[in-house]
Phi, psi and omega in degrees: 000140182263136182254130182245144002276173179279152182306309186240112184285346181098181178253118194272160175269116181247025174295328179195167181300311184298323177294325181289321178298310182293333173295322176303312181296327178298312186296330180240043188297332182294309181292327177294316181295318182297315183299310177310308181300313180289336175296315181298312177297322178300311187287307187298325178298323173289327176292333179284334187294324177293326178295321178295314177301313176302315177295329177295320184286310180294312187278331184263318181271306184290312178281005177043053180251106178299321179296314174299319177306308179297321179294319185280332174301319178296323176296316180301318179298310176303310184291329177298308179299320176301317180298317182301308185293319184290328178295320180296309183293320176297321181296316177304312178298314182299321176292319177299315172304314177304303185298318183297311178299313181296312177298321176290332176290315179296322180295311184299319176296316182292324180296320182292321182298324185289313179301321185287328179062226178299343182282338184310300186302345183266354181252334180209142181300139176304319183299320180299319179296317182295313188298330175305305184292336188260329191232315187297316187298326184289323175298317177293316179290331177305317182292323177289330178292308182289346193295321181300312178296320183295324174296315176300319172309308190296308185298323181294320177299321176288319175303313186287326174297318174305308178305320184285322181291324181296318183281314181198128190288330181293318178283329171302308178297327173305308176305308177303319180279325186294313187299314172300319180303312182298311180297327175291326174298326177283336187306319186294343176282335186285319178304301180298334176289325178295318185288322179288327178292331179295319181291314181298314181302315183297313178295325182293320182292321178292322179288325173299319178295319181296316177296317175297324174294317183298314185293312183295328180251026190292325181291325183285320181300317182298316182305322183253010178066038183264355182308310180300322182299303186298319181298317181299315173303314185292325179297315183295312182294326171302317176294320174308310182296319184296323186289319184290328176290326174296323175295317175294325179291329178292320181292317180295324179297324179292322186290310179306312177297320171302322183297328179267323181288311185294314171303320185294310175303324177298316181297313178301317183294314179296323179294319181295319182291318176301318181295316176302321179299316187294318181296327176280356180080013172290334179226154186273170181301321176298321177293317179300311175300319179301315184299319180301309181300322175305305184301312183302310180303324179302339179297320182292313176290335176291310178297326177299314179299314175294322176297321179296319175301316180297318175293322174298321181293313178299314175305322178299314176300316186290320174304322180297321175290323180299315187292328177303326183273316179298325181283358178291136184293147182266102185285355174294330180273000181286135180061038187290328177300313181299321185291318183291331178284323186220106181238020183285152168283158172253207180282329186096014179282109189244139184214154176224119187283334184290314184264352177081013181269148171209141187243124183294137175310126174080005185264161175252106190246148179239145174236126183241134181232143180298325183243118182305329188294324183290327174292320178290319174304316182297315177298320176298318175293324180292333179262007177064037172269001173202170189314129186243030179293137184094346179262132180236149173240115184056032173085008179253124178306129186297327180284004172260351179284142174297133189296327178293324177284324176294328175292327179292330192257333178234125181241120173264127180242105181236185186276001176269355181290147183243155170261131190258159185294147178134186183297138191289315177303322184285330180289324177283319181279115175296143175315327185287344180285341187043243182264008180287339184273113175268166176303325182292321175297324182286321178294319170304310180298322175289330175294313183296326181275359181057049188237022176302313183306325180293316180294318178299332185276357181255126179299328181275349183062231176285354178266001178290147186276127173274132176287175177297131185058015181063035191292346179283351182259151176285169179298321179293324175299312179304316182300315181294320181289326173299318176299311178295326175297316181296322179296317181293330174301334184040064177283166175292326171228121182244123180255115177255116179265111181044057184289354186231020186285345183250007183252165177283171189293321180296313182294318178305313183297319176299321184288310175310314180294329186267336193293312180300323179286326179293334188246024180302130178088355186237137180291123178238132176232134177241129180260109187195158173246013184285118176305322177304308187281333178291318182286342177276344189285148177287326183211138180246136175248126174256123185256127173222125184054041172071018179231152173285114182256336184204149179218152178157199174274155183301315186285330180295318183288328178296325185274338184247342187235106186294326176296324177293317181300315180305320191288320184266340187304327180298337182267353185255348175296000000 
C-alpha cells in the first residue's frame, strides 16, 4: 500500500502552468505510465470485441462450424475478462495519480505559505490560497485521472481505424477523417470555456477571502453592528460568482451535448454506410455487426478525448493560481551567505527614522499611540513584516539583514499569533531553542506571564495536549501562554503588542511587575495604552499621527501632555 502524502514533494517547475503540470507528471511517471498501459489494454480490448463478435457470426454461425463458434466465443470471453481486469487496474492507477498530484500540490502550497509566513497575506489574497486546497487540487488531480483513459482512447482509435481499413478502405477512411472533424467541431467551445473558468476561479478566490474575513472578524462585526453590511457584500459577490458559474455551465452544457450529438451522428453515418455495403454484398453479416460495434465503441474514446481537453483547461486555470503562489520569492533565503558569515548578536539598539522613535539597548520601553493601528504598523515595520526602510538595528538597516537572522534577533509577539496543537511543553519551548530550555526556564516564563494557575488546572501539567488554536483555553489564558512562549524564545529585542488586553487588572499588574525583571539586559518594547503597563515602563514614547511627539515617564506625560492623558484616561476612569 502506498502512503500519501509523500515526505518530500520536490522542487516544482513554476515557469508556467503547463510546465508545472508536466512536472507533476514527471514526478509520478511510474504510476502515470502504468495507468496509461492499463488504459490502453482496457480500451483496446473493448475495440477488439466487435471484431471477435463478427468472426463468431461469420465463422461459427453463418458457416455453421461448431469448432470456430467455440473458439471465437472463447476469444470474446477472454476479451471480456481482460477488459474487466484492466478496467480495475486502470482505475486504481487513476485514483493513485489523482491523489498523488492533489496531495503534492497541497504540500507545495502549504510549504510555501509556511516559508513566506506573515508576508503571504500582503502578496496574495487569503481566499486564493484557500481555494487552491479546496478546488484547484481537485482540478489538477482530475487531469491526472483522465490521462490513462485519454492514452487508451488515442491508441484504440488507431487500432479501430487499422481494422476498418483492413476490412474496407471506404469505412476506414471515413473513420480516419471523421474523428479529427468531430474534434475540430468541439474545439471552438474550449476557448470560451477556459476564459470563463478563469473568471470563475478569480471570483471564487475573492469570495473565499471575503468569507474568511467575515468569520475572523465576526465578533468585531457584531460589536459595531456591521454584520448586515458585510452580509450584503458577501451576497453580492456570491451572486456574481453564481452568474459566472452559470455562464461556464452554458458552455459546458454545449460541450456535453456536442460530445453526445456529434459521435452519435458519426455512429449513424458509419452504420448506414456499412449497411449499404452489406446489402450490396461487399461485406459479410459478421462484418456489418462488427462495423456497428466499432462505431458504437468509438463514442467512448471520442467523449474521453473531449473530456480530457476540458479537464486540462480546468487544470491549467488551477495550475496558474498554484504557480502564482509557488513562484513567490522566499525571503528566508535572502542573504544566506551573509548569515553564515556573521550570526553574532548586537546590543539591541532599534530605531525608526519615519516615526522618530529609538529604543535604548537593554531598556524596557512602552509605546502609547492615539490610534492603535499606528502602534501595530510601527511594530510590523520594526519587525520587517512590512516595508522597513528607515528602520535600523545596531545602526544596520533591517531590510539589509538576512531575514532568518533578523527573526532570531527581533521577535514581534502580537495577538494574531496562534497556539498550535500538541504537547504544552513543546508548544511553549520554541523549536530553535532545542534542548536549551530547561524546566526552570519554563517555570520562570510561566511565572512572568502569571500563567501558573493555567498549569495547575491541567491534570497532566506541561504534558497536557493543546487543542487546535488553543481552543480549550480562554482568551486571557491564550494571551498569557503566548507571552510565556515569547519570553522563552529570549530574543535580543522583544516587541509585545497589547500583551495584557484580555486579562483582568490584578493579573495585568503582576505581569507588569515581573516583565521588566525577566527581561533585564534585553531590549523590550510594549505597545499598549494600559496605565498599569505604562507606569512600570522605564521610558514611554507617545505616538500621534505616526510620529513620536512626546517621551518620558508615564506620570510625567500625564501631567504635561494633554493628548497623552486623553489617550490613556479612559482606562484610568
